[in-house]
Residue frames as qw, qx, qy, qz and C-alpha x, y, z in Angstrom:
[[0.161, 0.629, 0.724, 0.233, 27.08, -5.96, -20.56],
 [0.044, -0.050, -0.003, 0.998, 25.96, -2.47, -21.59],
 [0.063, 0.643, 0.758, -0.092, 22.42, -1.29, -20.91],
 [0.100, 0.180, 0.192, 0.960, 21.12, 1.78, -22.70],
 [0.028, -0.653, -0.693, 0.306, 18.30, 3.85, -21.19],
 [0.181, 0.680, 0.337, 0.625, 16.48, 6.97, -22.38],
 [0.053, 0.426, -0.248, 0.868, 16.16, 10.35, -20.67],
 [0.642, -0.466, -0.046, -0.607, 12.98, 9.62, -18.72],
 [0.923, -0.195, -0.323, 0.081, 14.37, 6.32, -17.47],
 [0.529, 0.248, -0.383, 0.715, 17.56, 8.07, -16.37],
 [0.246, -0.506, 0.152, -0.813, 15.57, 10.65, -14.40],
 [0.846, -0.385, -0.149, -0.339, 13.75, 7.83, -12.59],
 [0.882, -0.026, -0.320, 0.344, 16.96, 5.91, -11.88],
 [0.341, 0.443, -0.294, 0.775, 18.93, 9.00, -10.86],
 [0.470, -0.593, 0.076, -0.649, 16.39, 9.82, -8.12],
 [0.932, -0.327, -0.121, -0.102, 16.97, 6.41, -6.53],
 [0.715, 0.299, -0.364, 0.517, 20.76, 6.81, -6.37],
 [0.565, -0.633, -0.291, 0.442, 22.44, 7.81, -3.14],
 [0.234, -0.570, 0.185, 0.766, 24.57, 10.33, -5.04],
 [0.606, 0.713, 0.342, -0.088, 22.75, 11.59, -8.16],
 [0.545, -0.142, 0.391, 0.728, 24.97, 12.31, -11.14],
 [0.138, 0.469, -0.161, -0.857, 24.94, 15.04, -13.77],
 [0.691, 0.487, 0.479, -0.237, 22.13, 14.51, -16.26],
 [0.474, 0.822, -0.207, -0.237, 23.93, 16.22, -19.11],
 [0.075, -0.603, 0.789, 0.093, 27.17, 14.29, -18.59],
 [0.568, 0.044, 0.815, -0.106, 25.24, 11.02, -18.64],
 [0.655, 0.647, 0.323, -0.219, 23.30, 11.89, -21.80],
 [0.317, 0.839, -0.400, -0.187, 26.52, 13.00, -23.50],
 [0.954, 0.153, -0.238, 0.098, 28.07, 9.60, -22.79],
 [0.184, 0.700, -0.518, 0.456, 30.71, 11.00, -20.42],
 [0.275, -0.311, 0.766, -0.490, 29.59, 9.03, -17.37],
 [0.619, -0.113, -0.701, -0.336, 27.87, 5.69, -16.73],
 [0.644, -0.451, 0.347, -0.511, 26.15, 3.95, -13.83],
 [0.278, 0.279, -0.919, 0.031, 27.72, 0.69, -12.72],
 [0.788, -0.224, 0.048, -0.571, 25.06, -1.89, -11.86],
 [0.409, 0.236, -0.873, 0.125, 25.95, -5.05, -9.92],
 [0.722, -0.437, -0.082, -0.530, 23.17, -6.76, -7.97],
 [0.937, -0.322, -0.133, -0.023, 24.14, -8.62, -4.83],
 [0.783, 0.009, -0.146, 0.605, 27.78, -7.55, -4.65],
 [0.242, -0.919, -0.079, 0.300, 29.32, -4.62, -2.83],
 [0.653, 0.533, 0.053, 0.535, 31.54, -2.45, -4.99],
 [0.489, -0.361, -0.217, 0.764, 34.16, -0.16, -3.40],
 [0.113, 0.924, 0.277, -0.237, 33.14, 3.49, -3.37],
 [0.315, -0.601, 0.393, 0.620, 36.62, 4.32, -4.67],
 [0.449, 0.239, 0.721, 0.471, 35.50, 3.10, -8.07],
 [0.198, 0.888, 0.408, -0.074, 33.25, 6.13, -8.46],
 [0.042, 0.937, -0.199, -0.284, 35.02, 8.63, -10.69],
 [0.436, -0.388, 0.713, 0.389, 37.38, 6.05, -12.19],
 [0.531, 0.489, -0.384, -0.576, 37.53, 5.20, -15.89],
 [0.739, -0.025, 0.668, -0.084, 36.49, 1.74, -17.05],
 [0.192, 0.409, -0.664, -0.595, 37.70, 0.33, -20.39],
 [0.718, 0.217, 0.616, -0.242, 35.49, -2.00, -22.43],
 [0.198, -0.177, 0.751, 0.605, 35.65, -3.62, -25.83],
 [0.622, 0.540, 0.286, -0.490, 33.19, -3.00, -28.66],
 [0.821, 0.565, -0.075, -0.010, 33.96, -5.24, -31.59],
 [0.821, 0.132, -0.129, 0.541, 37.68, -4.79, -32.18],
 [0.155, 0.640, -0.127, 0.741, 37.88, -1.35, -30.63],
 [0.434, -0.329, -0.620, 0.565, 38.51, -0.30, -27.06],
 [0.164, -0.731, -0.202, -0.631, 36.32, 2.34, -25.45],
 [0.370, -0.152, -0.640, 0.656, 36.29, 3.85, -21.99],
 [0.296, -0.688, -0.311, -0.585, 33.80, 5.66, -19.80],
 [0.036, 0.317, -0.583, 0.747, 33.77, 7.18, -16.31],
 [0.381, -0.450, -0.805, 0.063, 31.72, 5.59, -13.51],
 [0.138, -0.497, 0.038, -0.856, 29.46, 8.26, -12.06],
 [0.597, -0.324, 0.381, -0.627, 27.47, 6.14, -9.59],
 [0.126, 0.106, -0.986, 0.002, 26.74, 2.59, -8.47],
 [0.702, -0.118, -0.019, -0.703, 23.36, 0.86, -8.48],
 [0.145, -0.229, 0.948, -0.169, 22.77, -2.44, -6.65],
 [0.720, 0.237, 0.320, -0.568, 19.33, -3.24, -8.04],
 [0.436, -0.047, 0.848, 0.298, 18.63, -6.05, -10.49],
 [0.521, 0.671, 0.392, -0.354, 16.01, -4.36, -12.66],
 [0.390, 0.827, -0.273, -0.300, 18.51, -3.13, -15.24],
 [0.456, -0.412, 0.765, 0.194, 20.57, -6.32, -15.31],
 [0.539, 0.404, -0.514, -0.532, 20.90, -7.87, -18.75],
 [0.771, 0.024, -0.631, -0.082, 21.56, -11.38, -17.49],
 [0.740, -0.636, 0.126, -0.178, 22.03, -13.24, -14.22],
 [0.788, -0.438, 0.347, 0.258, 25.50, -14.08, -12.90],
 [0.730, 0.489, 0.173, 0.446, 27.34, -12.53, -15.84],
 [0.492, -0.064, -0.113, 0.861, 29.14, -9.81, -13.96],
 [0.004, -0.563, -0.271, 0.781, 28.54, -6.10, -13.78],
 [0.380, 0.668, 0.547, 0.330, 26.55, -4.00, -16.24],
 [0.205, -0.177, 0.026, 0.962, 27.26, -0.51, -17.49],
 [0.202, 0.769, 0.598, -0.101, 24.12, 1.61, -17.68],
 [0.260, -0.194, 0.247, 0.913, 24.65, 4.31, -20.30],
 [0.411, 0.520, 0.105, -0.742, 22.61, 6.67, -22.44],
 [0.736, 0.367, 0.565, 0.065, 20.92, 5.00, -25.40],
 [0.412, 0.906, -0.064, -0.070, 22.11, 7.91, -27.55],
 [0.216, -0.731, 0.635, 0.122, 25.68, 7.06, -26.55],
 [0.697, -0.012, 0.713, 0.077, 25.20, 3.44, -27.66],
 [0.654, 0.700, 0.285, -0.028, 24.19, 4.67, -31.12],
 [0.183, 0.915, -0.351, -0.076, 27.56, 6.42, -31.47],
 [0.583, -0.447, 0.668, 0.122, 29.55, 3.23, -30.80],
 [0.402, 0.513, -0.591, -0.475, 31.12, 1.71, -33.94],
 [0.068, -0.074, 0.995, -0.026, 29.36, -1.62, -33.75],
 [0.606, -0.200, -0.441, -0.631, 26.15, -3.48, -34.49],
 [0.271, -0.325, 0.742, -0.520, 25.22, -4.60, -30.96],
 [0.401, -0.188, -0.882, -0.158, 23.64, -7.92, -30.12],
 [0.466, -0.428, 0.103, -0.768, 20.46, -7.14, -28.19],
 [0.268, 0.035, -0.927, 0.262, 20.38, -9.42, -25.18],
 [0.086, -0.550, -0.756, 0.345, 17.46, -7.89, -23.29],
 [0.022, -0.395, -0.302, -0.867, 14.86, -5.22, -23.89],
 [0.068, -0.411, -0.672, 0.613, 12.89, -3.26, -21.30],
 [0.072, -0.450, -0.501, -0.736, 9.56, -1.77, -22.40],
 [0.007, -0.333, -0.587, 0.738, 7.64, 0.69, -20.25],
 [0.093, 0.642, 0.688, 0.325, 4.04, 1.54, -21.11],
 [0.001, -0.395, -0.001, -0.919, 2.86, 5.15, -21.20],
 [0.639, -0.405, 0.072, -0.649, -0.10, 4.02, -19.10],
 [0.184, -0.345, 0.883, -0.261, 0.60, 1.43, -16.41],
 [0.373, 0.134, 0.905, -0.155, -0.85, -2.06, -17.01],
 [0.501, 0.426, -0.153, -0.738, -2.40, -1.07, -20.35],
 [0.751, 0.083, 0.646, -0.110, -4.12, -4.23, -21.60],
 [0.709, 0.692, 0.086, -0.104, -4.12, -3.30, -25.30],
 [0.186, 0.811, -0.554, 0.012, -0.39, -2.57, -25.32],
 [0.516, -0.357, 0.768, -0.128, 0.20, -5.82, -23.47],
 [0.814, 0.336, 0.458, -0.125, -1.74, -7.75, -26.12],
 [0.552, 0.811, -0.182, -0.067, 0.18, -6.11, -28.97],
 [0.046, -0.712, 0.698, -0.059, 3.57, -6.93, -27.46],
 [0.635, -0.133, 0.748, -0.141, 2.56, -10.53, -26.73],
 [0.785, 0.549, 0.247, -0.145, 1.32, -10.85, -30.30],
 [0.341, 0.827, -0.445, -0.042, 4.68, -9.60, -31.62],
 [0.285, -0.499, 0.811, -0.108, 6.50, -12.20, -29.53],
 [0.745, 0.140, 0.612, -0.227, 4.05, -14.95, -30.50],
 [0.742, 0.652, 0.137, -0.073, 4.39, -14.29, -34.25],
 [0.005, 0.830, -0.536, -0.154, 8.17, -13.82, -34.15],
 [0.852, 0.309, -0.422, -0.034, 10.22, -16.52, -35.94],
 [0.363, 0.363, -0.689, 0.511, 12.51, -16.47, -32.86],
 [0.612, -0.530, -0.005, -0.587, 9.67, -16.97, -30.36],
 [0.929, -0.211, -0.295, 0.076, 11.20, -20.21, -29.03],
 [0.637, 0.118, -0.304, 0.699, 14.32, -18.27, -28.02],
 [0.086, -0.531, 0.067, -0.840, 12.51, -15.36, -26.38],
 [0.373, -0.394, -0.740, 0.398, 11.73, -15.09, -22.69],
 [0.139, -0.582, -0.179, -0.781, 9.09, -12.55, -21.74],
 [0.310, -0.344, -0.686, 0.562, 8.57, -11.32, -18.17],
 [0.120, -0.578, -0.364, -0.720, 5.48, -9.17, -17.81],
 [0.017, -0.023, 0.560, -0.828, 4.54, -7.02, -14.83],
 [0.604, -0.069, -0.147, -0.780, 0.94, -7.19, -16.04],
 [0.758, -0.061, -0.638, -0.122, 1.01, -10.99, -15.64],
 [0.350, 0.026, -0.690, 0.633, 2.57, -10.57, -12.21],
 [0.297, -0.087, 0.240, -0.920, -0.22, -8.18, -11.26],
 [0.739, -0.085, -0.362, -0.562, -2.91, -10.63, -12.41],
 [0.653, -0.016, -0.729, 0.202, -1.27, -13.43, -10.43],
 [0.126, 0.028, -0.568, 0.813, -1.18, -11.25, -7.32],
 [0.487, -0.090, -0.005, -0.869, -4.80, -10.21, -7.82],
 [0.755, -0.089, -0.576, -0.301, -5.89, -13.84, -8.10],
 [0.536, -0.077, -0.708, 0.453, -4.12, -14.69, -4.87],
 [0.037, -0.073, 0.353, -0.932, -5.44, -11.55, -3.21],
 [0.566, -0.249, -0.356, -0.701, -9.05, -12.45, -3.98],
 [0.739, -0.278, -0.612, 0.046, -8.88, -15.41, -1.60],
 [0.404, -0.076, -0.474, 0.779, -6.98, -13.38, 0.98],
 [0.214, -0.220, -0.018, -0.952, -9.58, -10.60, 0.70],
 [0.686, -0.344, -0.467, -0.439, -12.42, -13.02, 1.41],
 [0.686, -0.241, -0.575, 0.376, -10.59, -14.43, 4.44],
 [0.236, 0.037, -0.287, 0.928, -9.73, -10.94, 5.69],
 [0.392, -0.311, -0.203, -0.842, -13.32, -9.75, 5.23],
 [0.735, -0.357, -0.554, -0.162, -14.65, -12.76, 7.15],
 [0.572, -0.181, -0.502, 0.623, -12.23, -12.19, 10.02],
 [0.025, 0.153, -0.097, 0.983, -13.08, -8.46, 10.10],
 [0.548, -0.370, -0.347, -0.665, -16.81, -9.18, 10.21],
 [0.734, -0.335, -0.575, 0.135, -16.33, -11.69, 13.05],
 [0.401, -0.084, -0.377, 0.830, -14.28, -9.15, 15.01],
 [0.215, -0.260, -0.110, -0.935, -16.95, -6.53, 14.33],
 [0.669, -0.400, -0.495, -0.384, -19.66, -8.88, 15.57],
 [0.664, -0.276, -0.541, 0.436, -17.71, -9.75, 18.72],
 [0.220, 0.026, -0.220, 0.950, -17.01, -6.09, 19.44],
 [0.376, -0.328, -0.261, -0.826, -20.61, -5.08, 18.83],
 [0.721, -0.409, -0.542, -0.143, -21.99, -7.84, 21.11],
 [0.561, -0.172, -0.468, 0.661, -19.46, -6.90, 23.77],
 [0.005, -0.152, 0.069, -0.986, -20.53, -3.25, 23.61],
 [0.554, -0.377, -0.393, -0.630, -24.24, -4.14, 23.72],
 [0.727, -0.345, -0.573, 0.154, -23.70, -6.45, 26.69],
 [0.406, -0.079, -0.359, 0.837, -21.64, -3.83, 28.54],
 [0.181, -0.223, -0.083, -0.954, -24.17, -1.11, 27.85],
 [0.636, -0.403, -0.519, -0.405, -27.11, -3.34, 28.89],
 [0.649, -0.320, -0.544, 0.424, -25.44, -4.11, 32.23],
 [0.217, 0.024, -0.190, 0.957, -24.67, -0.44, 32.73],
 [0.369, -0.325, -0.272, -0.827, -28.28, 0.53, 32.07],
 [0.689, -0.414, -0.589, -0.086, -29.53, -2.12, 34.49],
 [0.545, -0.251, -0.445, 0.664, -27.26, -0.74, 37.21],
 [0.070, -0.005, -0.045, 0.997, -28.48, 2.80, 36.52],
 [0.221, -0.539, -0.720, -0.377, -32.22, 2.08, 36.61],
 [0.370, -0.701, -0.483, 0.371, -32.60, 3.66, 40.03],
 [0.291, -0.327, 0.086, 0.895, -30.54, 6.66, 38.95],
 [0.039, -0.237, -0.565, -0.790, -32.80, 7.27, 35.96],
 [0.321, -0.642, -0.684, -0.127, -35.92, 6.91, 38.10],
 [0.381, -0.623, -0.306, 0.611, -34.65, 9.42, 40.66],
 [0.197, -0.136, 0.284, 0.929, -33.66, 11.85, 37.90],
 [0.166, -0.430, -0.643, -0.612, -37.20, 11.66, 36.46],
 [0.391, -0.661, -0.620, 0.162, -38.76, 12.08, 39.93],
 [0.314, -0.578, -0.145, 0.739, -36.96, 15.40, 40.44],
 [0.315, 0.786, 0.116, -0.519, -38.15, 16.78, 37.10],
 [0.065, -0.437, 0.700, 0.561, -35.94, 15.37, 34.33],
 [0.778, 0.352, 0.061, -0.518, -38.00, 14.29, 31.32],
 [0.865, 0.053, 0.475, 0.154, -37.55, 11.10, 29.29],
 [0.593, 0.780, 0.049, 0.192, -36.56, 13.23, 26.32],
 [0.073, -0.892, 0.421, -0.147, -33.72, 14.76, 28.32],
 [0.724, -0.373, 0.580, 0.020, -32.55, 11.31, 29.45],
 [0.837, 0.406, 0.326, 0.168, -32.53, 10.12, 25.84],
 [0.340, 0.902, -0.182, 0.192, -30.42, 13.14, 24.86],
 [0.418, -0.725, 0.541, -0.081, -28.03, 12.24, 27.68],
 [0.834, -0.054, 0.542, 0.083, -27.78, 8.66, 26.41],
 [0.692, 0.693, 0.121, 0.164, -27.21, 9.88, 22.85],
 [0.056, 0.910, -0.382, 0.149, -24.32, 12.05, 24.02],
 [0.631, -0.481, 0.608, -0.020, -22.82, 9.10, 25.89],
 [0.860, 0.286, 0.408, 0.115, -23.10, 6.95, 22.77],
 [0.481, 0.855, -0.089, 0.173, -21.41, 9.64, 20.67],
 [0.244, -0.813, 0.519, -0.104, -18.57, 9.82, 23.22],
 [0.799, -0.168, 0.576, 0.048, -18.12, 6.03, 23.10],
 [0.769, 0.556, 0.267, 0.169, -18.07, 6.10, 19.29],
 [0.220, 0.937, -0.232, 0.140, -15.69, 9.08, 19.17],
 [0.472, -0.661, 0.583, -0.016, -13.26, 7.37, 21.52],
 [0.834, 0.076, 0.534, 0.114, -13.34, 4.19, 19.46],
 [0.626, 0.746, 0.134, 0.186, -12.83, 6.06, 16.17],
 [0.041, -0.932, 0.353, -0.075, -10.01, 8.15, 17.65],
 [0.625, -0.457, 0.628, 0.079, -8.10, 5.07, 18.80],
 [0.808, 0.343, 0.455, 0.148, -8.65, 3.40, 15.42],
 [0.473, 0.863, 0.034, 0.176, -7.44, 6.42, 13.41],
 [0.089, -0.872, 0.463, -0.134, -4.34, 6.96, 15.55],
 [0.467, -0.446, 0.762, -0.052, -2.97, 3.84, 17.22],
 [0.803, 0.268, 0.525, -0.088, -4.84, 1.46, 14.87],
 [0.605, 0.794, -0.061, -0.016, -3.57, 3.21, 11.72],
 [0.050, -0.793, 0.606, -0.034, -0.01, 3.29, 13.06],
 [0.623, -0.221, 0.749, -0.052, -0.05, -0.46, 13.77],
 [0.778, 0.509, 0.362, -0.067, -1.59, -1.18, 10.36],
 [0.393, 0.878, -0.272, -0.027, 1.05, 0.95, 8.60],
 [0.271, -0.642, 0.717, -0.022, 3.89, -0.77, 10.46],
 [0.717, 0.035, 0.695, -0.039, 2.60, -4.26, 9.57],
 [0.682, 0.704, 0.175, -0.088, 1.98, -3.22, 5.95],
 [0.243, 0.870, -0.428, -0.020, 5.48, -1.81, 5.47],
 [0.472, -0.485, 0.736, -0.023, 7.12, -4.84, 7.12],
 [0.667, 0.176, 0.719, 0.088, 5.65, -7.05, 4.37],
 [0.479, 0.830, 0.100, -0.269, 5.70, -4.53, 1.50],
 [0.625, -0.280, 0.517, 0.513, 8.48, -6.12, -0.54],
 [0.461, 0.502, 0.545, 0.489, 7.00, -4.75, -3.80],
 [0.199, -0.184, -0.071, 0.960, 7.10, -1.13, -2.53],
 [0.066, -0.617, -0.657, -0.428, 3.36, -0.55, -3.00],
 [0.054, -0.365, 0.189, -0.910, 2.20, 2.88, -1.71],
 [0.090, -0.330, -0.828, 0.444, 0.23, 2.75, 1.54],
 [0.262, -0.256, -0.267, -0.891, -3.33, 4.01, 1.16],
 [0.213, 0.186, 0.760, -0.585, -6.47, 4.08, 3.29],
 [0.037, -0.415, -0.780, -0.466, -9.83, 3.08, 1.74],
 [0.111, -0.066, 0.228, -0.965, -11.77, 6.25, 2.53],
 [0.592, -0.184, -0.331, -0.711, -15.29, 5.12, 1.56],
 [0.722, -0.239, -0.650, 0.011, -15.27, 1.83, 3.56],
 [0.363, -0.049, -0.544, 0.755, -13.70, 3.68, 6.49],
 [0.267, -0.128, 0.067, -0.953, -16.40, 6.37, 6.49],
 [0.699, -0.219, -0.479, -0.483, -19.12, 3.69, 6.25],
 [0.643, -0.159, -0.676, 0.323, -17.58, 1.81, 9.20],
 [0.126, 0.025, -0.400, 0.908, -17.43, 5.01, 11.29],
 [0.480, -0.172, -0.138, -0.849, -21.10, 5.77, 10.56],
 [0.739, -0.198, -0.614, -0.193, -22.06, 2.19, 11.44],
 [0.484, -0.105, -0.631, 0.597, -20.20, 2.37, 14.76],
 [0.102, -0.094, 0.197, -0.971, -21.81, 5.73, 15.50],
 [0.623, -0.216, -0.348, -0.666, -25.32, 4.37, 14.83],
 [0.716, -0.191, -0.664, 0.098, -24.74, 1.28, 17.00],
 [0.354, -0.050, -0.527, 0.771, -23.34, 3.36, 19.88],
 [0.266, -0.114, 0.073, -0.954, -26.34, 5.72, 19.75],
 [0.682, -0.178, -0.423, -0.570, -29.15, 3.19, 19.31],
 [0.578, -0.057, -0.783, 0.224, -27.96, 0.63, 21.88],
 [0.104, -0.099, -0.611, 0.778, -28.44, 2.76, 25.05],
 [0.437, 0.008, -0.033, -0.899, -31.75, 4.19, 23.79],
 [0.704, -0.067, -0.596, -0.381, -33.21, 0.76, 22.96],
 [0.479, -0.074, -0.776, 0.404, -31.96, -0.64, 26.27],
 [0.089, 0.020, 0.402, -0.911, -33.48, 2.27, 28.20],
 [0.593, -0.049, -0.245, -0.766, -36.88, 1.73, 26.56],
 [0.701, -0.089, -0.701, -0.098, -36.83, -1.94, 27.49],
 [0.305, -0.019, -0.692, 0.654, -35.94, -1.11, 31.09],
 [0.250, 0.039, 0.299, -0.920, -38.75, 1.38, 31.74],
 [0.034, -0.277, -0.937, -0.210, -41.39, -0.61, 29.78],
 [0.245, -0.508, -0.351, -0.747, -43.87, 2.29, 29.94],
 [0.532, -0.529, -0.611, 0.254, -44.07, 1.96, 33.72],
 [0.153, -0.938, -0.076, -0.300, -44.59, 4.99, 35.91],
 [0.210, 0.621, -0.547, 0.521, -41.88, 6.49, 38.10],
 [0.608, -0.442, 0.409, -0.517, -43.63, 5.21, 41.26],
 [0.990, 0.047, 0.008, -0.135, -43.72, 1.65, 39.98],
 [0.717, 0.473, -0.374, 0.350, -40.01, 1.69, 39.16],
 [0.055, -0.615, 0.513, -0.597, -39.07, 3.22, 42.52],
 [0.817, -0.345, 0.211, -0.410, -41.05, 0.56, 44.44],
 [0.918, 0.229, -0.311, 0.092, -38.70, -2.11, 43.03],
 [0.468, 0.398, -0.512, 0.600, -35.96, -0.75, 45.32],
 [0.513, -0.617, 0.160, -0.575, -38.02, -0.52, 48.54]]
C-alpha cells in the first residue's frame, strides 16, 4: 500500500522519527518512509531501493526511514506501507484506488467541520461501504466516561480534605490545650493578647506553607508519575491553576483561623489570675 501525505503532515511525522530524513528529497519523491506496525524491520533496509508495481509498470523508491506506528496504515494485516509525498503520487502513471483517507482539521475538534464530513459520508451512494473513524467521537466518548470519574474523584478529594482538616483542627486544639499555661505566663510578664494572636497567625502560616510546599514538590511529582504511567493517548500534563490557587487560599485560611478560634475558646474572657489558679 502507498500512503501519500502533504508537506505539513511530513513535517509532523519527520519530527517523530529517530533519524529524520531530507524534506526536499521526500517531497521530490526520491525517498519514502516505510511503515509497518508491530513488526521489527532490519535497519539495513534504510537506504535500499524498493520496487513496486503501479498498474503494469514497475517503479522504485529509496527507503529513507522506518515508522512503526499504525496511524498511517491503510489497512490491517496487509503488509507494509510506503509513505510518500502526495505530489509524487500524482506523477505516477495510474488512476489509484483510494483505500483510506486521512483528514485533519485546521482547528482541532471543530464541530462544524465534523458535521460537514459526516453529512458527505451519509449522503454518499457508497455510504454502506464506508467506515469512518472520528477522533471527535472518541473525544466525546472519553468525556462522557470522564464525567463519572470526575464526580468520583471530586468526592474522594473532598473526603480527604475533610479528614485532613479535622485532623489539623484536632491536633491544633490539643496543642493549644497543652499550651494554656504557657500563654498565661506570657501574658503575665507583659505580652498582650494581640501579640499572642500574631504569634498564632505566624504559626498557622508556617503550617500552611509547609503543607503547600510538600504538595507542590513531592505531591506534584507523584501525580505526574501516575499520570504518565496511564497516559496511553499522550495527553500533555497540565496543572489546573485556578483550582490550585483556591485550594491554597482555603488551606491558608483554615490554618490561620483554627489556632485563633481555639485560643479564644480557651481563655473565655477570663483574667490572667483566674487562668493561673487552674494550675495551683
